[in-house]
C-alpha positions in Angstrom: 0.3 -0.2 0.4 0.7 3.3 -0.7 2.4 5.6 2.1 -0.9 8.0 1.7 -2.5 4.4 2.8 -3.9 4.9 -0.7 -3.8 1.4 -3.5 -4.7 3.6 -6.2 -1.4 5.8 -5.9 0.8 2.8 -5.7 -1.4 1.8 -8.6 -0.5 5.7 -10.9 3.1 5.2 -9.9 3.5 1.3 -11.0 5.1 2.3 -14.2 4.2 1.6 -17.9 4.0 -0.7 -20.7 6.9 0.9 -23.0 6.2 2.7 -26.0 7.2 -0.7 -28.9 4.8 -2.3 -27.3 1.5 -1.0 -28.2 0.6 -0.4 -31.4 2.3 -4.6 -32.4 -0.9 -5.5 -34.0 -2.0 -3.0 -35.9 1.7 -2.2 -37.8 1.3 -6.5 -37.9 -1.7 -5.9 -39.9 -0.3 -3.0 -42.0 2.4 -4.3 -43.2 1.0 -7.5 -44.0 -1.9 -5.5 -45.9 0.8 -4.2 -47.3 2.9 -7.0 -47.7 -0.7 -8.8 -49.6 -1.0 -5.4 -52.0 2.7 -5.6 -52.1 2.2 -10.0 -53.6 -0.6 -8.9 -55.7 1.3 -6.2 -57.2 3.7 -9.6 -58.2 1.1 -12.3 -59.4 0.0 -9.8 -61.8 2.8 -8.6 -63.1 3.7 -12.4 -63.6 0.5 -13.9 -65.2 1.2 -9.8 -67.8 4.9 -11.9 -68.3 3.2 -15.2 -68.9 0.2 -13.9 -71.7 2.7 -12.4 -73.5 5.9 -15.1 -74.1 2.4 -16.8 -74.5 1.8 -14.9 -77.8 4.6 -15.2 -78.6 4.8 -18.3 -78.8 1.5 -18.6 -80.7 3.1 -16.2 -83.0 6.2 -18.4 -83.4 4.2 -22.2 -83.7 2.8 -20.2 -87.0 5.0 -18.7 -88.4 6.8 -21.9 -88.2 4.3 -24.3 -89.6 3.9 -21.1 -92.5 7.4 -21.6 -93.3 6.8 -25.9 -93.3 3.8 -25.5 -95.5 5.1 -23.3 -98.0 8.4 -25.7 -97.6 5.6 -28.8 -98.2 4.3 -26.5 -101.1 6.8 -26.6 -103.1 8.7 -30.5 -102.4 4.6 -31.7 -103.8 5.1 -29.5 -107.0 
């Protein structure tokens, strides 16, 4: 008990929690949301790159097919 007989005074004199402990959950949540946004951007970028590569492969295969058909045509004549 405190000198004045009040238990509240004793409680008031107790050190508070360190500032770094307060708000940790909020920091983690904000950090996770930021991480999720970054991850979504990476996934979106990878999807775009894959689509462009697939289109490139399709064009390349079409060109190969046209060349093959052209060569085959000359062989058959």
